[in-house]
Structure formats: C-alpha cells, structure tokens
N, C-alpha and C positions, 0 to 999 in steps of 0.2 A: 771082888770089890766092885762093887757098880759106882752109884755118884759120890762124891766126896764130901764132905764138910770142915768147915773152917777147923785147923788144930790136928789134923790128919796130915801126915806123912807117907809119902810114897817113894821107895828105893829108883835109883836112879841106877841105869847098867854097870857103867865105868864109876861107881862109889859115892857115897854121900846121899841123903835124903833130902828130898822136895818139901817143905812145908806148907800147904795149903792156909792161907791168909784172907782170902776172899773168893764171892765169883760173879766172875766178869758178865757171862753170858751164855747160852746155851743153843744151840742149833740141831739140826740132822744129825750131823754124825759124832757130837759130841759136846762138852761143857768145858767152856775155859775158864780157868780159874789163875787169881794172882797168887804166886806161892817163892818163899825164899828162899834159894841152894846156894850154899858155899858163900854166905853174907851179901848175897845179890838178888832184887826181886827180878822175877822173870812171870811170862805166861805162861800155862801150862793148858796143854788143849788133852783132855782126857776123852776116852772115845770112849761111847754106849757100847754095850755087850752086843755080840751078833751084829755090827752093824757090815763089817766087811763079809759076812755072808759064806765062811770055808777059806777066804783068801788073807785072813788072818798073819799066817808065816811068810807070805811072800810080800804083802804090806810092812810088816816089822822091817823085812832084811832092805825092803828099796827104799826106807824109811832111814835105818840105819846109815847105807850108803850113801845116800844124800848128806847126811849129817857130814861124814868123813870127806865127801868132795868140798863140800863147801858152799857158800850162795855166789851164783854168778856175778850178781854186782852190790852194791850195799843197797838196792832199793828193795832187796829182800829181807822180810822177817823170815829167814829162814830158820826150818829148825837146827836147834844146837846140841841138843842132849835129849836121848829118848829114855822112859823107864826100865825098869824090869815088867814083867807082865806077872800082873796080879791076878788069879782066877782066869785067866782068858781076856782080861783088860790091860789096855797101855796107854801110854803117852806120850808128849814129846813137849822139852819147853822150848820157846823163843825169846825173844828181847819184846818188851813190852811196848807198847804203842807210846810213843810220848805224847803231850799237849800239845794242841794247835792243830791236830790233824781230823780229819772227819772222812768218814767211808762215802765213800760214792754216794750211794742211793742218796744221803742226806741233800747234796746235790740236785737230787731232781725230787724232790718232795719237802715238805715239812711235816709238823706234828703238832700235838697242841703243849710239848714240851720243848721241843725243840723247832725255832724257824728254818727254812729251806737258807742250806748254804749257799751263800753266794762267792763268786771269785774276785779277787779285788781289781785285777788288772785284763785286758787281752793278754798281757804278758804272760804272766801269770798259766793261765790258761793252757799257752806255748809250752809253757817251761813243762806243765803237767803233760801234756800231750808226748813230747818229744822224752822225756823220763819213762812212762811209759813204754814206748815202744823200742827204747834201747834197752831197755829191761828185760825185754822181751826177745828182742834180737840176741842179747848175752845168751840169754837162756837155751834158745837153740840151736845158736854153736856150742853150746857145753854139751849137745846132745841131746839136750831134753825136748819134752813138750810139756806143757802144763795140763792140758788136758782138761780143765774145769773155769775158761776164766768167765768172770762174771760181775757184777756190783759192787757185790761186797768182798772182793779180793784188794778193795783200791782202800786204802789212808790217804787224802792228799792235804797238804796245808794251802791254805787259799789267800793264801799271802802271796807266796810265792812259789806256786807250784810242787812244791817238793814230794815226793811219792812214796809210800811203804806200801810193800805188797804182800798180804799175807795168806794164808792158805795152802803152803807150800809142799803139804803134804801127800798130796797127789801128784806131784811132777813125778815122772816116770822117763828113762830112757825111750828113743824112737823105740817103735815096734812095739814096748808095753804098756799094756793096758791091765789096770786091777781092779775093773769093775765101776769105774768112777766115770760117768758120760757126759757131764755136766749141768748145767743149768737152765729149765725152759728158758725160751726168749734170748738165748746167749747161744746155744749151740749150733753148729752148722748145719744146713738141712742135710744135708749125708749122716750125721750122728742123729739128727732128730730121726730118722726112719730107717735107723738100726745098725748105722757101722759105728766102728768104733772110733775114739779121737786119737787126733797128732797134730802134725806141725801144720800142714793145711787149713786142718778145722781150727787150731788157734788163731789162724790170722785172719778167720772169718768170723771170731769172736771180738778179736782185738780190733776189729773195723767198728762192729756194733758199741765197743766201750766208747772209741773215740766219736763216732757222731755222737752219742749221747754226752760225751765231754761237752760238747762241741754245741748241740741242738738242742739236750734234754730231752726231746722226745724219741722213742724208737721208729728206726728205720724201716722195722716192716710191719706197724702197727697204721693202718688207713682206716677208711671208710669202708674198704671190702674185709678187713683181717680183726675187726671188733665186734662180734657178734653181741647180743645180748645177756649170752651166757656162751662162754667160752669150755667147750670138751676134747679131753683128750685126741678125739678123732678132728676136729678143728685144729686143735693145736698142731699136730703132726701136719694138715695141709696147708694150712699157711707160715708153717715155719720150716718145713722138712719138702713136704710135694709139690705146694705151690709157693713160693713167696713170693713177694712182691713190693720191691720199693716206694717209697711213698712219693718220689720225685723220680724213677723212672721216664727218662726223656721220649721212651717210645710206648710205655702202658701207664695211661692214667686211671685205671681204672680202682687203684688203693690209694689214691691223694687224701691228704692230709683232713681230719675229721674236723667241720667248722665247730668251734668251740674249745676244744683241746687243744688247737694249734697254732696257742699264741707263743709260743717259742720258736717252734720253725718259722711261723710267717715273720717273726721279726730278724731272724738270724739267721736263714737261708739266703735271702737277697746280699747280705751285706758282707759276707765272707768272700776272697777272694775266689775266680774261676775255676783257679787250679785246685782250690781244698775242694769245692763241690765236685768239680769232675771227676775227681779222683775217689770221691764217695758213689758218686754213679757208675763208673767200672767196679768199684768192691763187691756192690750189690745191684751191679748186671745178673740177667738169667744167667750169661757163659761162664759168670764167674762162681757165681752162688753152686752152681751145678756142675761145676769143675770143668767144662768144656773149655774153660782159657785159664790159667793162672790165676792164684789169690794176689792181693797186693802185695809185694814186700814190704818189710819194715824197712829196709834202705829207702824206697819210696816213699813211704810215709814221713820218717826225717827230712827227706829233700825237701817236700812239701810245707814241712812245718816248721824248719829252720828259713825257707822263704818266707812265709809267712811271718818269723819271729820278728826278723829284721824288717816288715812293714809296719811293725806297730809303730805310731809315732804318737805327738799332741798337735791338737789341731794348734795352729797360732792363730783362730779367731776364736775358739770356744774352749779352747784348754783343756778337751775330753780328747781318748785316744780315739784313732781312727787310722785307718791303712792307708799307706803310700803304697799303691800295683805297678805304679807304671812312670815310667819318665814321660814331664810334660804336665797335663793337667788330669787332678786327683779330684776327686768330691769326699767330703767330710763327713761321716756314716751318723755324726749328730745334728750339727746344723745345717749342714750341706750347702754349705761356701766351699769355692772352689780354694785350691791348694797345688800349686804350680812348684815343679819338681824339675831343675835344671840337667840335673846332673845324674849319672846311674855307674855301679863299675861293673863292667861284664869279666867274669871269671870263665873258664873252657867250659862250664856247666848251670851257669844261671848267672840272670843281669841282675842285680840290687839296686833300686833307684836310692838315691842318697838326699837324707835330709835330715834337717837336724835332730838328732836323737836315735836317729838309725845304728843299729850295733851291727859291725861284721864279727863273723864267729870264725874262726878255725875251717867249720866244716863247709863253709861254702868256698872255699878254696881248693882246699882236700881234703874227701871224706874219706879218701883210701886209710887216713891215719885213723879212722872212727872214735874220731875225740869228740864229742859232744860237748864239753865243758869250755876248751879252750877257745878263748876272747881273742880276737884281731885286732879292733879296734871302733871307736866311737867318732860319728859326724857331729863337731861342734861347730859353734859360732865363734868367730873371733870376735873377743870383748871390746873391742874399738871399733869394729867393723861387722855390724848384727845380720847385715846380708850375704858377707861373705863367709866361709863354709870350710873345714878340715878336716882330716880324717886322725886319730889321735891312735897311736900305736899303744895298743895296750897288749901287743906279746911279750915274748921274752927275746925275741930276734931282733937283729939290727935289717931292718930294711933297706932296700933296695929301689929307689925310686928313679925310672930312665924317663929323660923327658925327652920330648918331642924334638929337637936340634941334635940326639944321639948322645948326648952327655948322661949321666947318670950320676946319683947323689946318696948316701946312706942316710937314715933317718931311726937313728936311735931308739930303744923304747922309751915311751911317755913323751915324745916329739910330734911334734904336727906336722902334715904335709897338705896344704891348699889343694881344696878341688878344682882341679883346672882340664877342660878335656885336652884326652889323648898322652896326658902322664899314665903311666904304667907302673905298677907298685907289686915288686917281686915280696911278698910277704911270707913267703918258705924257704926253705932249701932248695926248691926246684922250679927254675925260672919259668916250666909249664903252666905254674898256677897262678901266677901273677895277674893280676887285675888291670884292664885297661880303663879310665873313666872317657865317658860317652858323653 
C-alpha cells in the first residue's frame, strides 16, 4: 500500500482502523493525513516506501517504544498509536494541530497566500523560547536525543508563545541513530562533516532555532557564506568545516549582508547584553567545534527567564521595552529615559523592579524545574501611582523580613511594599529569599 486516498482505511496495531478523511501535506519522509480513529480525529503520518533504507524494523520498534513511554512534556505532538505494516509501509497517529498555531517557518517569510506571521509581544517570544528550551531539556533528561531539530518541527501561537513540537518519530535513545542526520542549516558542524547526531548536536540546533526566533536571520549566513550558487561542497564548508558566526566578536569576515540584514540590524542591538553574549558563546569557534561545551538548556532558561521579567510597558509611549538595570534605562521605542529605583536580589539573579515586572519561581529556585509557577507581579499603588509593591501570586504565605529584625507574613494575594532592605522568603527555603536593594 503506497499513498492513501480519502476513504481508505489502515489497521492499527492494537485494534481498530483509521479512516482517511483528507490530506494535510507531504514531505520527504511521508504524507500526513487527517484520519478518524475510535470516534476522534487525528493526524496520520504515512511513510513513503523504502524511506528507511533497510532500517524499517528498527525504526518501527523505536517508534513503538516511544509511544509506550509517552511524551516528555505536553508540548510534543507525540506519536499515540502505530499502524500495522501494510506491504512494507506503515505510519503512526498523533493529535491534530489546533487552530492558532503556525509553523516557525512562517515567522521568517511570507508568501502570496500567507503574510509573515509576527509575535504579538516580546513576552510571547520569551514564552515561546522558554517552552522550546524546557521541552528539549525534559526530552534529554528522559534519555532521548531528537536528532533532527529544524524550523519545520515547531508550531507556535504568536499570541501567547505556546508551542507544539511535531515530527517526533526521529527521537531515539542516547547512542542510537536510525539513519536520520537532520536538515541542512540546522545540523551541528560535526554532523555536517559525517558524525551522528546526539544530545550535544541537539543543543547546537536548539541555539540556531532560538537565534532565528529572536532575530529571524540565520546565525551562520553572512557575506562570506552566501555565494551566488550554493553547492554541497560549499554547504559542507560553511556549515561544517568553517562556520563563522555573523556577529563573532573576534572574526568579522562573515558579517550580515547589507540589504538582507534588516531584522538583525533592528533586533541585535536592542536585546539585553546577556542574551547577545550567550549567542556569541553558543556560536563561538570553540563551542561549535566542541573544544568547549555547548550551551546547556538551563543556561538558556536562566537567560530567558531574566529577559521575560525585564519586559514592561514604557510610561511615555506605552510600547513594550526592556528594563535591564536598576537606575536609568532607555526605551527601545521612544528612546526616553525610564528610572528604576529598586531591584530584587536572589541568589543567582537580580531583577529590576518596575510596574509590570513578573517574578517567577524560577528566579528564586530553579532547582524545582518549574517553568510555569508565578511568584509575584509588581503593581502600582492605586492611591499613590509612584509607589509600588509586589503582589503574592504564589500559593504560599511569604515571610517578609524587615530591616529592624522583625518578620511579617504575607498571604497569597496580598501586597508587600517595595522598600530597600526588605527580604522576602517566597519559598520554603530561606536561602531562596529575595532582598530588595
């Protein structure tokens, strides 16, 4: 059985049949159909014949094992069921992508049919980055490597940054490769030059995705690596043997190409230093060639949680801007000055406090690995607009340690005024306390 048509049915391994309702689209590995199975609609990925080049049995077993283990997080459109083998061909079902999600590619370019998709807010970008990073962190912690991270794997809601990751059939346990190398422009240099993909190569590909998420452009494509005609030999050279980051601080040979660098020129200068520095490290020669370790997911999460907390509305132009330091800040839109009088100092990060700042549990205690729990919001006093406080959004009662040595409780929903030298115990561990400076 080769390609399917509307009305065809395929037997599922553990009972029942999936009936083809429509075709979603086709790619290099197979075709995706909308099907009905057990009274619910799913997406069925049906592989092309001979796509696995003799590794069909191993691929089938790996896919079946992944189904039994289940998804690492809710962000994966994980395989849910596998078909029987029909004349050497098989497929698997997964949930259908809901409305409101767009492929990451659509955030890079537009077309006659579809305008370029844009995030509603910087907060949505930060949320998308955190969701992507955490998903792969959990995947790696579960003993898997993805092996084929690329722009086609991600569906993102531009309103809120929610993410769904598809094409999870290539996911394999550490040390196992079933012939999938990845997609050019996203593969790590060691994979381009002949190595097998693994967890470290995933981390390189993740850095490429995050760079494109923020800056649209590709981190390795500049004036040196965009020849009039790209060949396999040049691809190997520019992405594998001699990759150079477009903003490498030590090597300016591959700076962005004038005329195609609008997004980079717009966004590179405005993001905080710690974001740019992390990308400079991720695409440094030492890291790309594994002379130094790849940037870990936790480091990316630390940076993006810090970034997320910095996003506020400018009091002058009402547009989003970044508050990166205690003291004087400059709005990225209207260029007017914004004074920030206080910050809260946790053990690993200091967050400037301004109306609209949201504190997350991660800022105080990342060891809990909770990327969703909120701590508090900085809000203005309705009777005194220039006076701010932190509203307890957690489920715990906080302990507020005052400069005179006394201590007061703060129930969930209550507000503590922002005053210098107040220390807030916002978890059950006093070491996680944040001190207002």
